[in-house]
C-alpha positions as CSV (number, residue, x, y, z in Angstrom):
1,M,144.3,117.1,88.4
2,I,144.1,115.3,91.6
3,T,145.5,111.8,91.8
4,A,144.5,109.3,94.2
5,I,145.9,105.8,94.7
6,V,143.5,103.0,95.8
7,F,144.5,99.8,97.4
8,V,141.7,97.2,96.8
9,K,141.4,94.0,98.6
10,A,139.2,91.8,96.1
11,D,137.5,88.3,96.1
12,T,140.5,86.4,94.8
13,A,138.4,83.9,92.7
14,R,137.2,87.3,90.8
15,I,140.2,89.5,90.6
16,P,140.3,89.9,86.8
17,E,136.5,90.6,86.5
18,V,136.8,93.2,89.6
19,A,139.7,94.8,87.9
20,Q,138.0,95.1,84.5
21,A,134.9,96.5,86.2
22,I,136.9,99.3,88.2
23,A,138.9,100.0,85.0
24,D,135.7,100.9,82.9
25,L,134.7,103.7,85.6
26,D,135.1,107.2,84.7
27,G,138.0,108.9,86.5
28,V,140.0,105.4,86.8
29,S,143.1,105.7,84.7
30,E,144.9,102.5,85.6
31,V,144.4,99.2,87.4
32,Y,147.4,97.0,88.5
33,S,146.9,93.5,89.9
34,T,149.7,93.0,92.5
35,T,151.2,90.3,94.9
36,G,151.1,90.8,98.4
37,Q,148.6,92.1,100.9
38,I,146.9,94.1,98.3
39,D,145.1,92.6,95.2
40,L,144.8,95.8,93.0
41,I,146.1,99.2,93.1
42,V,143.9,101.7,91.0
43,M,145.0,105.1,89.9
44,V,142.2,107.7,90.0
45,R,142.7,110.9,88.2
46,V,140.1,113.6,88.7
47,R,139.5,117.4,88.9
48,S,138.1,117.7,92.2
49,H,138.1,115.9,95.6
50,D,134.4,115.5,95.3
51,E,135.0,113.4,92.2
52,I,137.2,111.2,94.1
53,A,134.4,110.6,96.6
54,T,132.2,110.0,93.6
55,V,134.6,107.5,92.1
56,V,135.7,105.7,95.2
57,S,132.9,105.9,97.6
58,D,129.9,105.8,95.2
59,Q,131.3,103.5,92.5
60,L,134.5,101.5,93.2
61,N,133.5,100.3,96.5
62,K,130.1,99.1,95.1
63,V,131.8,96.9,92.4
64,A,130.9,93.4,93.3
65,G,134.0,91.5,94.4
66,V,135.4,94.5,96.0
67,L,136.0,93.6,99.8
68,D,137.9,96.6,101.2
69,T,139.7,99.7,100.1
70,E,142.2,102.2,101.2
71,T,142.6,105.5,99.4
72,H,145.7,107.6,99.4
73,I,145.7,111.3,97.9
74,A,148.8,112.4,96.2
75,F,150.3,115.7,97.1
76,R,153.0,116.1,94.3
77,A,154.2,113.9,91.6
78,F,157.9,113.2,91.1
79,S,159.1,111.1,88.0
80,K,161.9,111.0,85.5
81,H,159.4,112.1,82.7
82,D,158.4,115.2,84.8
83,L,162.3,116.1,85.2
84,E,162.9,115.6,81.6
85,S,159.9,117.9,80.8
86,A,161.2,120.5,83.1
87,F,164.8,120.4,81.5
88,S,163.5,120.6,78.1
89,L,161.5,123.9,78.9
90,G,164.6,125.3,80.7
91,L,162.9,125.2,84.1
92,A,165.8,123.6,85.9
C-alpha cells in the first residue's frame, strides 16, 4: 500500500463542497479541513505510484474549487497502533 499526503489550497467559499468531492474519489481515504496555509489535507492510499498519478493529477486536481496541491509520498508509517500490533505478534 502506498500512502500519499496531499496538501490542498481551495476556494475558501467552497471548502466543504471541495472536501466532499475529493472524499468521494476512489483512493482517497480521508480528507481533513485545517487551519493555516493549507485548507485541506488529503490521505490517498493506493497500490501503485501510477494510481497516485491517476487520483491526484487526473481527478483531485480537476475538482472545481481546487486552486493548488502539493503531494508527499510516505516512505514508512510510524504510529502507536503499528507498534502495539508488532508487540502483540512478538516481533519486538
